[in-house]
All heavy atoms as TSV, in Angstrom:
chain	resi	resn	atom	element	x	y	z
A	1	MET	N	N	282.635	-8.181	134.649
A	1	MET	CA	C	282.847	-7.916	136.055
A	1	MET	C	C	283.850	-6.769	136.173
A	1	MET	O	O	284.960	-6.842	135.662
A	1	MET	CB	C	283.384	-9.175	136.742
A	1	MET	CG	C	283.965	-8.909	138.101
A	1	MET	SD	S	284.673	-10.343	138.957
A	1	MET	CE	C	285.806	-11.013	137.773
A	2	ALA	N	N	283.453	-5.726	136.859
A	2	ALA	CA	C	284.340	-4.596	137.109
A	2	ALA	C	C	284.994	-4.767	138.480
A	2	ALA	O	O	284.350	-5.208	139.428
A	2	ALA	CB	C	283.553	-3.298	137.065
A	3	LEU	N	N	286.263	-4.427	138.563
A	3	LEU	CA	C	286.997	-4.521	139.811
A	3	LEU	C	C	287.296	-3.126	140.342
A	3	LEU	O	O	287.512	-2.196	139.575
A	3	LEU	CB	C	288.304	-5.282	139.596
A	3	LEU	CG	C	288.181	-6.711	139.064
A	3	LEU	CD1	C	289.556	-7.283	138.779
A	3	LEU	CD2	C	287.423	-7.581	140.041
A	4	ALA	N	N	287.300	-2.990	141.661
A	4	ALA	CA	C	287.659	-1.727	142.295
A	4	ALA	C	C	289.166	-1.723	142.516
A	4	ALA	O	O	289.733	-2.691	143.026
A	4	ALA	CB	C	286.928	-1.581	143.625
A	5	GLN	N	N	289.818	-0.636	142.117
A	5	GLN	CA	C	291.262	-0.497	142.289
A	5	GLN	C	C	291.521	0.203	143.614
A	5	GLN	O	O	291.114	1.336	143.824
A	5	GLN	CB	C	291.847	0.323	141.144
A	5	GLN	CG	C	293.336	0.506	141.237
A	5	GLN	CD	C	293.892	1.298	140.055
A	5	GLN	OE1	O	293.263	1.402	139.022
A	5	GLN	NE2	N	295.067	1.846	140.238
A	6	LEU	N	N	292.196	-0.495	144.536
A	6	LEU	CA	C	292.496	0.035	145.860
A	6	LEU	C	C	293.996	-0.014	146.111
A	6	LEU	O	O	294.729	-0.722	145.424
A	6	LEU	CB	C	291.754	-0.782	146.927
A	6	LEU	CG	C	290.231	-0.852	146.781
A	6	LEU	CD1	C	289.654	-1.850	147.764
A	6	LEU	CD2	C	289.613	0.515	146.958
A	7	THR	N	N	294.446	0.720	147.123
A	7	THR	CA	C	295.862	0.759	147.480
A	7	THR	C	C	296.085	-0.069	148.731
A	7	THR	O	O	295.503	0.219	149.779
A	7	THR	CB	C	296.313	2.208	147.733
A	7	THR	OG1	O	295.995	2.994	146.589
A	7	THR	CG2	C	297.804	2.272	148.004
A	8	SER	N	N	296.908	-1.091	148.622
A	8	SER	CA	C	297.191	-1.957	149.765
A	8	SER	C	C	297.863	-1.164	150.878
A	8	SER	O	O	298.634	-0.237	150.629
A	8	SER	CB	C	298.092	-3.106	149.338
A	8	SER	OG	O	298.481	-3.874	150.460
A	9	ALA	N	N	297.592	-1.531	152.113
A	9	ALA	CA	C	298.266	-0.927	153.259
A	9	ALA	C	C	299.742	-1.328	153.284
A	9	ALA	O	O	300.554	-0.647	153.886
A	9	ALA	CB	C	297.585	-1.342	154.558
A	10	ASP	N	N	300.076	-2.408	152.605
A	10	ASP	CA	C	301.464	-2.871	152.489
A	10	ASP	C	C	302.076	-2.229	151.248
A	10	ASP	O	O	301.702	-2.557	150.118
A	10	ASP	CB	C	301.488	-4.392	152.376
A	10	ASP	CG	C	302.890	-4.977	152.314
A	10	ASP	OD1	O	303.852	-4.215	152.057
A	10	ASP	OD2	O	303.018	-6.194	152.516
A	11	ALA	N	N	303.004	-1.304	151.439
A	11	ALA	CA	C	303.611	-0.576	150.327
A	11	ALA	C	C	304.293	-1.511	149.332
A	11	ALA	O	O	304.395	-1.182	148.151
A	11	ALA	CB	C	304.597	0.447	150.857
A	12	ASP	N	N	304.752	-2.673	149.779
A	12	ASP	CA	C	305.407	-3.627	148.885
A	12	ASP	C	C	304.422	-4.244	147.891
A	12	ASP	O	O	304.821	-4.701	146.824
A	12	ASP	CB	C	306.084	-4.742	149.672
A	12	ASP	CG	C	307.289	-4.242	150.457
A	12	ASP	OD1	O	307.879	-3.208	150.067
A	12	ASP	OD2	O	307.633	-4.882	151.467
A	13	ILE	N	N	303.143	-4.272	148.254
A	13	ILE	CA	C	302.116	-4.845	147.378
A	13	ILE	C	C	301.615	-3.801	146.396
A	13	ILE	O	O	301.444	-4.071	145.216
A	13	ILE	CB	C	300.961	-5.437	148.203
A	13	ILE	CG1	C	301.472	-6.626	149.014
A	13	ILE	CG2	C	299.802	-5.840	147.305
A	13	ILE	CD1	C	300.465	-7.205	149.968
A	14	GLY	N	N	301.356	-2.597	146.872
A	14	GLY	CA	C	300.889	-1.521	145.991
A	14	GLY	C	C	299.404	-1.621	145.696
A	14	GLY	O	O	298.582	-1.696	146.603
A	15	THR	N	N	299.065	-1.662	144.426
A	15	THR	CA	C	297.669	-1.672	143.994
A	15	THR	C	C	297.082	-3.075	144.064
A	15	THR	O	O	297.729	-4.044	143.678
A	15	THR	CB	C	297.565	-1.146	142.551
A	15	THR	OG1	O	298.102	0.166	142.502
A	15	THR	CG2	C	296.123	-1.117	142.077
A	16	ILE	N	N	295.853	-3.159	144.559
A	16	ILE	CA	C	295.110	-4.429	144.535
A	16	ILE	C	C	293.768	-4.174	143.857
A	16	ILE	O	O	293.263	-3.051	143.841
A	16	ILE	CB	C	294.897	-5.020	145.947
A	16	ILE	CG1	C	294.135	-4.048	146.851
A	16	ILE	CG2	C	296.217	-5.417	146.576
A	16	ILE	CD1	C	293.769	-4.628	148.205
A	17	TYR	N	N	293.201	-5.203	143.286
A	17	TYR	CA	C	291.920	-5.118	142.604
A	17	TYR	C	C	290.940	-6.038	143.306
A	17	TYR	O	O	291.237	-7.210	143.540
A	17	TYR	CB	C	292.074	-5.501	141.132
A	17	TYR	CG	C	293.007	-4.548	140.406
A	17	TYR	CD1	C	294.377	-4.791	140.344
A	17	TYR	CD2	C	292.509	-3.392	139.827
A	17	TYR	CE1	C	295.234	-3.916	139.710
A	17	TYR	CE2	C	293.357	-2.501	139.180
A	17	TYR	CZ	C	294.711	-2.768	139.125
A	17	TYR	OH	O	295.559	-1.889	138.505
A	18	VAL	N	N	289.768	-5.503	143.643
A	18	VAL	CA	C	288.791	-6.230	144.454
A	18	VAL	C	C	287.470	-6.316	143.703
A	18	VAL	O	O	286.991	-5.317	143.163
A	18	VAL	CB	C	288.580	-5.503	145.803
A	18	VAL	CG1	C	287.529	-6.192	146.642
A	18	VAL	CG2	C	289.892	-5.408	146.563
A	19	ASN	N	N	286.892	-7.512	143.688
A	19	ASN	CA	C	285.539	-7.677	143.154
A	19	ASN	C	C	284.577	-7.162	144.221
A	19	ASN	O	O	284.497	-7.729	145.313
A	19	ASN	CB	C	285.271	-9.149	142.860
A	19	ASN	CG	C	283.905	-9.399	142.286
A	19	ASN	OD1	O	283.009	-8.563	142.375
A	19	ASN	ND2	N	283.721	-10.564	141.696
A	20	PRO	N	N	283.839	-6.092	143.947
A	20	PRO	CA	C	282.962	-5.513	144.975
A	20	PRO	C	C	281.860	-6.460	145.440
A	20	PRO	O	O	281.359	-6.325	146.549
A	20	PRO	CB	C	282.379	-4.267	144.298
A	20	PRO	CG	C	282.569	-4.478	142.849
A	20	PRO	CD	C	283.766	-5.359	142.686
A	21	HIS	N	N	281.518	-7.434	144.622
A	21	HIS	CA	C	280.479	-8.391	145.014
A	21	HIS	C	C	280.974	-9.368	146.084
A	21	HIS	O	O	280.175	-10.070	146.698
A	21	HIS	CB	C	279.959	-9.142	143.790
A	21	HIS	CG	C	279.293	-8.240	142.804
A	21	HIS	ND1	N	278.044	-7.712	143.007
A	21	HIS	CD2	C	279.721	-7.747	141.627
A	21	HIS	CE1	C	277.722	-6.940	141.992
A	21	HIS	NE2	N	278.723	-6.944	141.141
A	22	ASN	N	N	282.284	-9.408	146.320
A	22	ASN	CA	C	282.848	-10.290	147.343
A	22	ASN	C	C	283.101	-9.583	148.664
A	22	ASN	O	O	283.580	-10.205	149.606
A	22	ASN	CB	C	284.164	-10.908	146.857
A	22	ASN	CG	C	283.956	-11.949	145.787
A	22	ASN	OD1	O	282.868	-12.455	145.605
A	22	ASN	ND2	N	285.007	-12.251	145.057
A	23	VAL	N	N	282.798	-8.297	148.753
A	23	VAL	CA	C	283.046	-7.536	149.979
A	23	VAL	C	C	281.836	-7.645	150.902
A	23	VAL	O	O	280.706	-7.343	150.510
A	23	VAL	CB	C	283.353	-6.055	149.666
A	23	VAL	CG1	C	283.513	-5.255	150.949
A	23	VAL	CG2	C	284.608	-5.954	148.818
A	24	VAL	N	N	282.077	-8.100	152.128
A	24	VAL	CA	C	281.012	-8.243	153.119
A	24	VAL	C	C	280.853	-6.956	153.916
A	24	VAL	O	O	279.750	-6.488	154.137
A	24	VAL	CB	C	281.297	-9.422	154.072
A	24	VAL	CG1	C	280.234	-9.532	155.143
A	24	VAL	CG2	C	281.427	-10.718	153.290
A	25	TYR	N	N	281.990	-6.408	154.374
A	25	TYR	CA	C	281.923	-5.133	155.093
A	25	TYR	C	C	283.231	-4.384	154.975
A	25	TYR	O	O	284.265	-4.947	154.630
A	25	TYR	CB	C	281.537	-5.318	156.566
A	25	TYR	CG	C	282.582	-5.970	157.443
A	25	TYR	CD1	C	283.648	-5.241	157.976
A	25	TYR	CD2	C	282.496	-7.319	157.767
A	25	TYR	CE1	C	284.591	-5.846	158.797
A	25	TYR	CE2	C	283.436	-7.919	158.580
A	25	TYR	CZ	C	284.482	-7.176	159.092
A	25	TYR	OH	O	285.418	-7.776	159.890
A	26	VAL	N	N	283.136	-3.080	155.250
A	26	VAL	CA	C	284.290	-2.187	155.259
A	26	VAL	C	C	284.305	-1.508	156.623
A	26	VAL	O	O	283.280	-1.010	157.082
A	26	VAL	CB	C	284.178	-1.127	154.144
A	26	VAL	CG1	C	285.341	-0.147	154.196
A	26	VAL	CG2	C	284.086	-1.795	152.781
A	27	ALA	N	N	285.467	-1.487	157.273
A	27	ALA	CA	C	285.574	-0.877	158.600
A	27	ALA	C	C	286.832	-0.017	158.673
A	27	ALA	O	O	287.853	-0.332	158.065
A	27	ALA	CB	C	285.634	-1.957	159.678
A	28	ALA	N	N	286.737	1.053	159.443
A	28	ALA	CA	C	287.882	1.944	159.630
A	28	ALA	C	C	288.757	1.426	160.758
A	28	ALA	O	O	288.274	1.168	161.850
A	28	ALA	CB	C	287.399	3.353	159.947
A	29	GLY	N	N	290.033	1.288	160.470
A	29	GLY	CA	C	291.013	0.968	161.496
A	29	GLY	C	C	291.758	2.238	161.851
A	29	GLY	O	O	291.507	3.295	161.281
A	30	GLN	N	N	292.682	2.155	162.794
A	30	GLN	CA	C	293.441	3.346	163.179
A	30	GLN	C	C	294.390	3.804	162.078
A	30	GLN	O	O	294.565	4.997	161.871
A	30	GLN	CB	C	294.217	3.082	164.459
A	30	GLN	CG	C	293.329	2.989	165.673
A	30	GLN	CD	C	294.145	2.814	166.947
A	30	GLN	OE1	O	295.332	2.516	166.913
A	30	GLN	NE2	N	293.483	2.998	168.079
A	31	LYS	N	N	295.010	2.863	161.396
A	31	LYS	CA	C	295.989	3.212	160.376
A	31	LYS	C	C	295.545	2.850	158.967
A	31	LYS	O	O	296.185	3.272	158.005
A	31	LYS	CB	C	297.322	2.517	160.659
A	31	LYS	CG	C	297.983	2.958	161.940
A	31	LYS	CD	C	299.311	2.266	162.112
A	31	LYS	CE	C	299.983	2.691	163.403
A	31	LYS	NZ	N	301.281	2.047	163.582
A	32	TYR	N	N	294.507	2.061	158.819
A	32	TYR	CA	C	294.093	1.566	157.512
A	32	TYR	C	C	292.611	1.208	157.532
A	32	TYR	O	O	291.982	1.204	158.585
A	32	TYR	CB	C	294.915	0.341	157.118
A	32	TYR	CG	C	295.106	-0.626	158.273
A	32	TYR	CD1	C	294.075	-1.459	158.686
A	32	TYR	CD2	C	296.303	-0.681	158.972
A	32	TYR	CE1	C	294.225	-2.314	159.755
A	32	TYR	CE2	C	296.472	-1.543	160.044
A	32	TYR	CZ	C	295.432	-2.353	160.427
A	32	TYR	OH	O	295.584	-3.197	161.486
A	33	THR	N	N	292.091	0.892	156.370
A	33	THR	CA	C	290.707	0.450	156.229
A	33	THR	C	C	290.708	-1.059	156.022
A	33	THR	O	O	291.548	-1.590	155.305
A	33	THR	CB	C	290.044	1.157	155.030
A	33	THR	OG1	O	290.090	2.559	155.251
A	33	THR	CG2	C	288.603	0.727	154.859
A	34	VAL	N	N	289.775	-1.748	156.656
A	34	VAL	CA	C	289.693	-3.204	156.585
A	34	VAL	C	C	288.492	-3.607	155.738
A	34	VAL	O	O	287.390	-3.094	155.931
A	34	VAL	CB	C	289.537	-3.816	158.000
A	34	VAL	CG1	C	289.470	-5.333	157.924
A	34	VAL	CG2	C	290.662	-3.362	158.905
A	35	LEU	N	N	288.706	-4.521	154.804
A	35	LEU	CA	C	287.621	-5.086	154.011
A	35	LEU	C	C	287.543	-6.571	154.328
A	35	LEU	O	O	288.556	-7.278	154.248
A	35	LEU	CB	C	287.894	-4.952	152.513
A	35	LEU	CG	C	287.662	-3.614	151.851
A	35	LEU	CD1	C	288.777	-2.656	152.158
A	35	LEU	CD2	C	287.522	-3.806	150.377
A	36	ALA	N	N	286.376	-7.056	154.687
A	36	ALA	CA	C	286.158	-8.492	154.868
A	36	ALA	C	C	285.517	-9.007	153.587
A	36	ALA	O	O	284.669	-8.342	153.000
A	36	ALA	CB	C	285.252	-8.758	156.056
A	37	THR	N	N	285.941	-10.187	153.156
A	37	THR	CA	C	285.446	-10.732	151.896
A	37	THR	C	C	284.730	-12.062	152.100
A	37	THR	O	O	284.872	-12.707	153.135
A	37	THR	CB	C	286.605	-10.951	150.907
A	37	THR	OG1	O	287.432	-12.016	151.382
A	37	THR	CG2	C	287.428	-9.691	150.723
A	38	THR	N	N	283.986	-12.463	151.076
A	38	THR	CA	C	283.307	-13.762	151.100
A	38	THR	C	C	284.271	-14.881	150.766
A	38	THR	O	O	283.941	-16.056	150.915
A	38	THR	CB	C	282.144	-13.793	150.092
A	38	THR	OG1	O	282.660	-13.548	148.779
A	38	THR	CG2	C	281.082	-12.775	150.439
A	39	VAL	N	N	285.465	-14.537	150.326
A	39	VAL	CA	C	286.481	-15.521	149.988
A	39	VAL	C	C	287.176	-15.949	151.282
A	39	VAL	O	O	287.573	-15.117	152.087
A	39	VAL	CB	C	287.518	-14.923	149.012
A	39	VAL	CG1	C	288.579	-15.946	148.661
A	39	VAL	CG2	C	286.825	-14.385	147.770
A	40	SER	N	N	287.302	-17.248	151.476
A	40	SER	CA	C	287.922	-17.736	152.708
A	40	SER	C	C	289.197	-18.509	152.416
A	40	SER	O	O	289.421	-18.957	151.297
A	40	SER	CB	C	286.940	-18.618	153.478
A	40	SER	OG	O	286.545	-19.716	152.687
A	41	ASN	N	N	290.001	-18.662	153.462
A	41	ASN	CA	C	291.225	-19.451	153.315
A	41	ASN	C	C	290.890	-20.930	153.499
A	41	ASN	O	O	289.721	-21.302	153.634
A	41	ASN	CB	C	292.307	-18.975	154.292
A	41	ASN	CG	C	291.923	-19.174	155.742
A	41	ASN	OD1	O	291.012	-19.931	156.080
A	41	ASN	ND2	N	292.625	-18.487	156.630
A	42	GLN	N	N	291.900	-21.781	153.548
A	42	GLN	CA	C	291.679	-23.225	153.651
A	42	GLN	C	C	291.002	-23.621	154.959
A	42	GLN	O	O	290.361	-24.663	155.044
A	42	GLN	CB	C	292.996	-23.975	153.508
A	42	GLN	CG	C	293.573	-23.876	152.121
A	42	GLN	CD	C	294.925	-24.560	152.011
A	42	GLN	OE1	O	295.578	-24.850	153.001
A	42	GLN	NE2	N	295.351	-24.804	150.779
A	43	SER	N	N	291.112	-22.773	155.981
A	43	SER	CA	C	290.481	-23.060	157.276
A	43	SER	C	C	289.052	-22.528	157.351
A	43	SER	O	O	288.390	-22.676	158.382
A	43	SER	CB	C	291.305	-22.440	158.403
A	43	SER	OG	O	292.602	-22.971	158.395
A	44	GLY	N	N	288.606	-21.883	156.286
A	44	GLY	CA	C	287.253	-21.349	156.273
A	44	GLY	C	C	287.120	-19.954	156.861
A	44	GLY	O	O	286.026	-19.450	157.030
A	45	VAL	N	N	288.250	-19.329	157.160
A	45	VAL	CA	C	288.237	-17.975	157.730
A	45	VAL	C	C	288.241	-16.965	156.590
A	45	VAL	O	O	289.065	-17.058	155.684
A	45	VAL	CB	C	289.478	-17.760	158.631
A	45	VAL	CG1	C	289.517	-16.342	159.166
A	45	VAL	CG2	C	289.482	-18.775	159.758
A	46	PRO	N	N	287.312	-16.006	156.604
A	46	PRO	CA	C	287.272	-15.008	155.532
A	46	PRO	C	C	288.563	-14.204	155.455
A	46	PRO	O	O	289.167	-13.886	156.476
A	46	PRO	CB	C	286.103	-14.097	155.927
A	46	PRO	CG	C	285.276	-14.917	156.849
A	46	PRO	CD	C	286.237	-15.829	157.560
A	47	PHE	N	N	288.968	-13.908	154.222
A	47	PHE	CA	C	290.140	-13.066	154.024
A	47	PHE	C	C	289.802	-11.639	154.406
A	47	PHE	O	O	288.729	-11.131	154.095
A	47	PHE	CB	C	290.594	-13.074	152.568
A	47	PHE	CG	C	291.453	-14.253	152.210
A	47	PHE	CD1	C	291.004	-15.187	151.304
A	47	PHE	CD2	C	292.713	-14.410	152.761
A	47	PHE	CE1	C	291.790	-16.273	150.964
A	47	PHE	CE2	C	293.516	-15.493	152.420
A	47	PHE	CZ	C	293.043	-16.421	151.518
A	48	LEU	N	N	290.734	-10.979	155.081
A	48	LEU	CA	C	290.631	-9.557	155.377
A	48	LEU	C	C	291.685	-8.849	154.541
A	48	LEU	O	O	292.825	-9.288	154.462
A	48	LEU	CB	C	290.877	-9.282	156.861
A	48	LEU	CG	C	289.903	-9.909	157.846
A	48	LEU	CD1	C	290.314	-9.560	159.273
A	48	LEU	CD2	C	288.486	-9.447	157.579
A	49	LEU	N	N	291.277	-7.768	153.917
A	49	LEU	CA	C	292.197	-6.956	153.138
A	49	LEU	C	C	292.410	-5.647	153.872
A	49	LEU	O	O	291.452	-5.050	154.375
A	49	LEU	CB	C	291.630	-6.690	151.744
A	49	LEU	CG	C	291.301	-7.912	150.900
A	49	LEU	CD1	C	290.555	-7.499	149.641
A	49	LEU	CD2	C	292.580	-8.655	150.541
A	50	TYR	N	N	293.637	-5.187	153.932
A	50	TYR	CA	C	293.974	-3.937	154.597
A	50	TYR	C	C	294.413	-2.946	153.527
A	50	TYR	O	O	295.364	-3.220	152.796
A	50	TYR	CB	C	295.088	-4.164	155.619
A	50	TYR	CG	C	294.697	-5.178	156.659
A	50	TYR	CD1	C	295.000	-6.527	156.505
A	50	TYR	CD2	C	293.983	-4.786	157.785
A	50	TYR	CE1	C	294.619	-7.464	157.454
A	50	TYR	CE2	C	293.598	-5.720	158.746
A	50	TYR	CZ	C	293.918	-7.048	158.569
A	50	TYR	OH	O	293.536	-7.977	159.509
A	51	VAL	N	N	293.700	-1.820	153.438
A	51	VAL	CA	C	293.989	-0.855	152.391
A	51	VAL	C	C	294.277	0.522	152.978
A	51	VAL	O	O	293.791	0.872	154.058
A	51	VAL	CB	C	292.854	-0.772	151.355
A	51	VAL	CG1	C	292.675	-2.094	150.643
A	51	VAL	CG2	C	291.553	-0.345	151.982
A	52	ALA	N	N	295.070	1.298	152.239
A	52	ALA	CA	C	295.441	2.641	152.676
A	52	ALA	C	C	294.354	3.660	152.370
A	52	ALA	O	O	294.347	4.742	152.950
A	52	ALA	CB	C	296.748	3.051	152.002
A	53	ASP	N	N	293.429	3.329	151.480
A	53	ASP	CA	C	292.345	4.242	151.128
A	53	ASP	C	C	291.416	4.438	152.329
A	53	ASP	O	O	291.228	3.523	153.134
A	53	ASP	CB	C	291.531	3.679	149.954
A	53	ASP	CG	C	292.385	3.376	148.748
A	53	ASP	OD1	O	292.789	4.316	148.063
A	53	ASP	OD2	O	292.655	2.177	148.505
A	54	SER	N	N	290.805	5.613	152.421
A	54	SER	CA	C	289.852	5.874	153.504
A	54	SER	C	C	288.566	5.085	153.265
A	54	SER	O	O	288.325	4.596	152.152
A	54	SER	CB	C	289.523	7.368	153.581
A	54	SER	OG	O	288.731	7.739	152.458
A	55	VAL	N	N	287.748	4.982	154.285
A	55	VAL	CA	C	286.463	4.282	154.148
A	55	VAL	C	C	285.627	4.927	153.048
A	55	VAL	O	O	285.024	4.232	152.227
A	55	VAL	CB	C	285.690	4.272	155.488
A	55	VAL	CG1	C	284.276	3.744	155.298
A	55	VAL	CG2	C	286.422	3.429	156.519
A	56	GLU	N	N	285.595	6.242	153.004
A	56	GLU	CA	C	284.817	6.944	151.972
A	56	GLU	C	C	285.359	6.667	150.578
A	56	GLU	O	O	284.583	6.472	149.642
A	56	GLU	CB	C	284.777	8.447	152.251
A	56	GLU	CG	C	283.832	8.819	153.380
A	56	GLU	CD	C	282.397	8.342	153.150
A	56	GLU	OE1	O	281.871	8.508	152.020
A	56	GLU	OE2	O	281.805	7.776	154.079
A	57	GLN	N	N	286.682	6.643	150.429
A	57	GLN	CA	C	287.272	6.328	149.129
A	57	GLN	C	C	286.935	4.902	148.708
A	57	GLN	O	O	286.601	4.650	147.550
A	57	GLN	CB	C	288.791	6.506	149.177
A	57	GLN	CG	C	289.244	7.934	149.281
A	57	GLN	CD	C	290.738	8.035	149.538
A	57	GLN	OE1	O	291.308	7.235	150.288
A	57	GLN	NE2	N	291.375	9.015	148.933
A	58	VAL	N	N	287.026	3.967	149.658
A	58	VAL	CA	C	286.703	2.566	149.357
A	58	VAL	C	C	285.235	2.451	148.955
A	58	VAL	O	O	284.908	1.808	147.954
A	58	VAL	CB	C	287.013	1.648	150.561
A	58	VAL	CG1	C	286.478	0.242	150.328
A	58	VAL	CG2	C	288.504	1.611	150.830
A	59	LYS	N	N	284.366	3.089	149.701
A	59	LYS	CA	C	282.928	3.059	149.397
A	59	LYS	C	C	282.676	3.585	147.985
A	59	LYS	O	O	281.939	2.969	147.205
A	59	LYS	CB	C	282.172	3.900	150.424
A	59	LYS	CG	C	280.692	3.994	150.187
A	59	LYS	CD	C	280.055	4.881	151.247
A	59	LYS	CE	C	278.629	5.225	150.884
A	59	LYS	NZ	N	278.013	6.142	151.848
A	60	GLN	N	N	283.299	4.703	147.650
A	60	GLN	CA	C	283.110	5.298	146.336
A	60	GLN	C	C	283.624	4.368	145.235
A	60	GLN	O	O	282.942	4.141	144.240
A	60	GLN	CB	C	283.828	6.641	146.269
A	60	GLN	CG	C	283.663	7.346	144.934
A	60	GLN	CD	C	284.375	8.680	144.889
A	60	GLN	OE1	O	285.219	8.968	145.731
A	60	GLN	NE2	N	284.048	9.489	143.908
A	61	LYS	N	N	284.813	3.802	145.417
A	61	LYS	CA	C	285.394	2.930	144.401
A	61	LYS	C	C	284.593	1.642	144.223
A	61	LYS	O	O	284.438	1.153	143.105
A	61	LYS	CB	C	286.850	2.622	144.741
A	61	LYS	CG	C	287.750	3.837	144.600
A	61	LYS	CD	C	289.176	3.540	145.030
A	61	LYS	CE	C	290.053	4.766	144.897
A	61	LYS	NZ	N	291.458	4.490	145.236
A	62	LEU	N	N	284.081	1.086	145.321
A	62	LEU	CA	C	283.256	-0.123	145.221
A	62	LEU	C	C	281.950	0.179	144.499
A	62	LEU	O	O	281.505	-0.599	143.652
A	62	LEU	CB	C	282.971	-0.697	146.610
A	62	LEU	CG	C	284.169	-1.296	147.360
A	62	LEU	CD1	C	283.764	-1.675	148.781
A	62	LEU	CD2	C	284.737	-2.496	146.615
A	63	ASN	N	N	281.325	1.311	144.824
A	63	ASN	CA	C	280.076	1.692	144.158
A	63	ASN	C	C	280.274	1.927	142.672
A	63	ASN	O	O	279.456	1.504	141.855
A	63	ASN	CB	C	279.472	2.936	144.816
A	63	ASN	CG	C	278.744	2.614	146.095
A	63	ASN	OD1	O	278.226	1.523	146.267
A	63	ASN	ND2	N	278.705	3.560	147.007
A	64	ILE	N	N	281.358	2.591	142.310
A	64	ILE	CA	C	281.645	2.835	140.895
A	64	ILE	C	C	281.847	1.507	140.165
A	64	ILE	O	O	281.318	1.296	139.075
A	64	ILE	CB	C	282.860	3.760	140.737
A	64	ILE	CG1	C	282.484	5.179	141.186
A	64	ILE	CG2	C	283.363	3.754	139.294
A	64	ILE	CD1	C	283.658	6.116	141.304
A	65	ALA	N	N	282.596	0.591	140.770
A	65	ALA	CA	C	282.843	-0.714	140.149
A	65	ALA	C	C	281.543	-1.507	139.980
A	65	ALA	O	O	281.413	-2.283	139.052
A	65	ALA	CB	C	283.844	-1.508	140.963
A	66	MET	N	N	280.584	-1.282	140.869
A	66	MET	CA	C	279.297	-1.977	140.773
A	66	MET	C	C	278.341	-1.252	139.830
A	66	MET	O	O	277.216	-1.688	139.631
A	66	MET	CB	C	278.680	-2.121	142.162
A	66	MET	CG	C	279.435	-3.087	143.039
A	66	MET	SD	S	278.808	-3.206	144.735
A	66	MET	CE	C	277.141	-3.711	144.474
A	67	GLY	N	N	278.793	-0.122	139.278
A	67	GLY	CA	C	277.963	0.601	138.326
A	67	GLY	C	C	276.929	1.484	138.964
A	67	GLY	O	O	275.984	1.928	138.308
A	68	LYS	N	N	277.084	1.770	140.239
A	68	LYS	CA	C	276.133	2.636	140.935
A	68	LYS	C	C	276.557	4.071	140.761
A	68	LYS	O	O	277.720	4.418	140.918
A	68	LYS	CB	C	276.046	2.287	142.420
A	68	LYS	CG	C	275.494	0.913	142.665
A	68	LYS	CD	C	275.378	0.637	144.144
A	68	LYS	CE	C	274.781	-0.733	144.391
A	68	LYS	NZ	N	274.653	-1.013	145.811
A	69	MET	N	N	275.603	4.913	140.471
A	69	MET	CA	C	275.879	6.339	140.351
A	69	MET	C	C	275.857	6.956	141.730
A	69	MET	O	O	274.953	6.696	142.524
A	69	MET	CB	C	274.840	7.008	139.464
A	69	MET	CG	C	274.802	6.434	138.051
A	69	MET	SD	S	276.395	6.482	137.217
A	69	MET	CE	C	276.483	8.186	136.799
A	70	LEU	N	N	276.816	7.796	142.029
A	70	LEU	CA	C	276.885	8.447	143.324
A	70	LEU	C	C	276.273	9.823	143.225
A	70	LEU	O	O	276.547	10.583	142.307
A	70	LEU	CB	C	278.337	8.550	143.797
A	70	LEU	CG	C	279.071	7.225	143.947
A	70	LEU	CD1	C	280.515	7.461	144.337
A	70	LEU	CD2	C	278.389	6.378	144.983
A	71	THR	N	N	275.433	10.177	144.178
A	71	THR	CA	C	274.828	11.487	144.215
A	71	THR	C	C	275.346	12.229	145.424
A	71	THR	O	O	275.555	11.632	146.488
A	71	THR	CB	C	273.284	11.397	144.291
A	71	THR	OG1	O	272.934	10.618	145.417
A	71	THR	CG2	C	272.726	10.746	143.037
A	72	PRO	N	N	275.551	13.531	145.302
A	72	PRO	CA	C	276.034	14.287	146.463
A	72	PRO	C	C	275.041	14.247	147.615
A	72	PRO	O	O	273.833	14.232	147.408
A	72	PRO	CB	C	276.170	15.718	145.921
A	72	PRO	CG	C	276.057	15.616	144.444
A	72	PRO	CD	C	275.373	14.331	144.124
A	73	ALA	N	N	275.560	14.252	148.822
A	73	ALA	CA	C	274.694	14.199	150.009
A	73	ALA	C	C	274.084	15.551	150.280
A	73	ALA	O	O	274.541	16.572	149.916
A	73	ALA	CB	C	275.506	13.742	151.206
């Protein structure tokens, strides 16, 4: 299993590693990018991760971790 290395929006946390197979969606926020995951908390609410990477950077890193080759548009 390959993990995508992302930068947390919280500077105190720094680098986080995400299993791309657990990501449901990626959305752009005003200050950060939001990732929703299939992993939920004790109440059944999916965890949201907030990262400093742009949506395009997150997309690229998730695709690379999944072994997908990226082709220029």
